[in-house]
C-alpha positions as CSV (number, residue, x, y, z in Angstrom):
1,M,10.7,24.1,11.5
2,R,8.3,23.2,14.3
3,E,5.5,22.7,11.8
4,K,7.6,20.3,9.7
5,L,8.4,18.3,12.8
6,S,4.8,18.2,13.8
7,R,3.7,16.9,10.4
8,R,6.5,14.3,10.4
9,L,5.5,13.2,13.9
10,E,1.8,12.9,12.8
11,H,2.9,10.8,9.8
12,L,5.0,8.5,12.0
13,E,2.1,8.1,14.4
14,K,-0.2,7.0,11.6
15,V,2.4,4.6,10.2
16,H,2.9,3.2,13.7
17,A,-0.8,2.8,14.3
18,A,-1.2,1.0,11.0
19,A,1.8,-1.3,12.0
20,I,0.1,-2.1,15.3
21,R,-3.2,-2.9,13.5
22,L,-1.3,-5.2,11.1
23,Q,0.4,-7.0,14.0
24,E,-2.9,-7.5,15.7
25,A,-4.5,-8.7,12.4
26,A,-1.6,-11.1,11.8
27,A,-2.0,-12.6,15.3
28,A,-5.7,-13.4,14.5
29,P,-6.4,-16.9,13.2
30,R,-7.9,-15.6,9.9
31,I,-5.7,-13.1,8.1
32,N,-7.3,-10.9,5.5
33,V,-4.3,-10.0,3.3
34,C,-6.3,-7.5,1.2
35,E,-7.3,-5.5,4.3
36,M,-3.7,-5.6,5.6
37,L,-2.5,-4.2,2.2
38,R,-5.2,-1.5,2.3
39,E,-4.2,-0.4,5.8
40,Y,-0.5,-0.3,4.8
41,L,-1.3,1.7,1.7
42,K,-3.6,4.0,3.6
43,A,-0.9,4.7,6.2
44,H,1.4,5.8,3.4
45,G,-1.3,8.1,1.8
46,F,-2.7,5.8,-0.8
47,V,-6.4,5.4,-0.2
48,Q,-8.5,3.2,-2.5
49,T,-11.2,5.1,-4.3
50,G,-14.7,3.8,-4.9
51,N,-14.0,2.6,-8.5
52,E,-10.4,1.6,-8.0
53,S,-9.3,-2.0,-7.5
54,L,-6.7,-2.9,-4.9
55,A,-4.3,-3.7,-7.8
56,E,-4.8,-0.2,-9.2
57,T,-4.2,1.4,-5.8
58,M,-0.9,-0.6,-5.5
59,A,0.1,0.4,-9.0
60,R,-0.5,4.1,-8.1
61,A,1.6,3.7,-5.0
62,F,4.4,2.3,-7.2
63,G,4.0,5.3,-9.5
64,M,2.4,3.3,-12.4
65,N,-0.8,3.6,-14.2
66,S,-3.0,0.6,-15.0
67,G,-1.6,0.1,-18.5
68,E,2.0,0.1,-17.1
69,R,0.9,-2.4,-14.4
70,R,-0.6,-4.7,-17.0
71,A,2.5,-4.4,-19.3
72,Y,4.8,-5.1,-16.3
73,L,2.8,-8.2,-15.3
74,R,2.6,-9.4,-18.9
75,E,6.4,-9.1,-19.2
76,R,7.0,-10.9,-15.9
77,T,4.7,-13.8,-16.8
78,A,6.5,-14.1,-20.1
79,G,9.8,-14.7,-18.3
80,G,11.1,-11.2,-18.8
81,N,13.2,-9.1,-16.6
82,T,13.5,-10.4,-13.0
83,V,14.0,-7.0,-11.4
């Protein structure tokens, strides 16, 4: 039980630290949205690998593979499902 609480607290501390970094970055005059997304994904356990694009990392976070992501975007641009 104590171990589970410790892991949860550690996770929350990482998420909070990422949120603080995002707030600080947002306050800066030049916002790098890609870096903000990378920090958010990283705080939630999705680290971009060397050969992976940011879009692929986001798709992985959503539980999709690259082919599913492309199909989804193709459908959306064709006026498909709005959900």
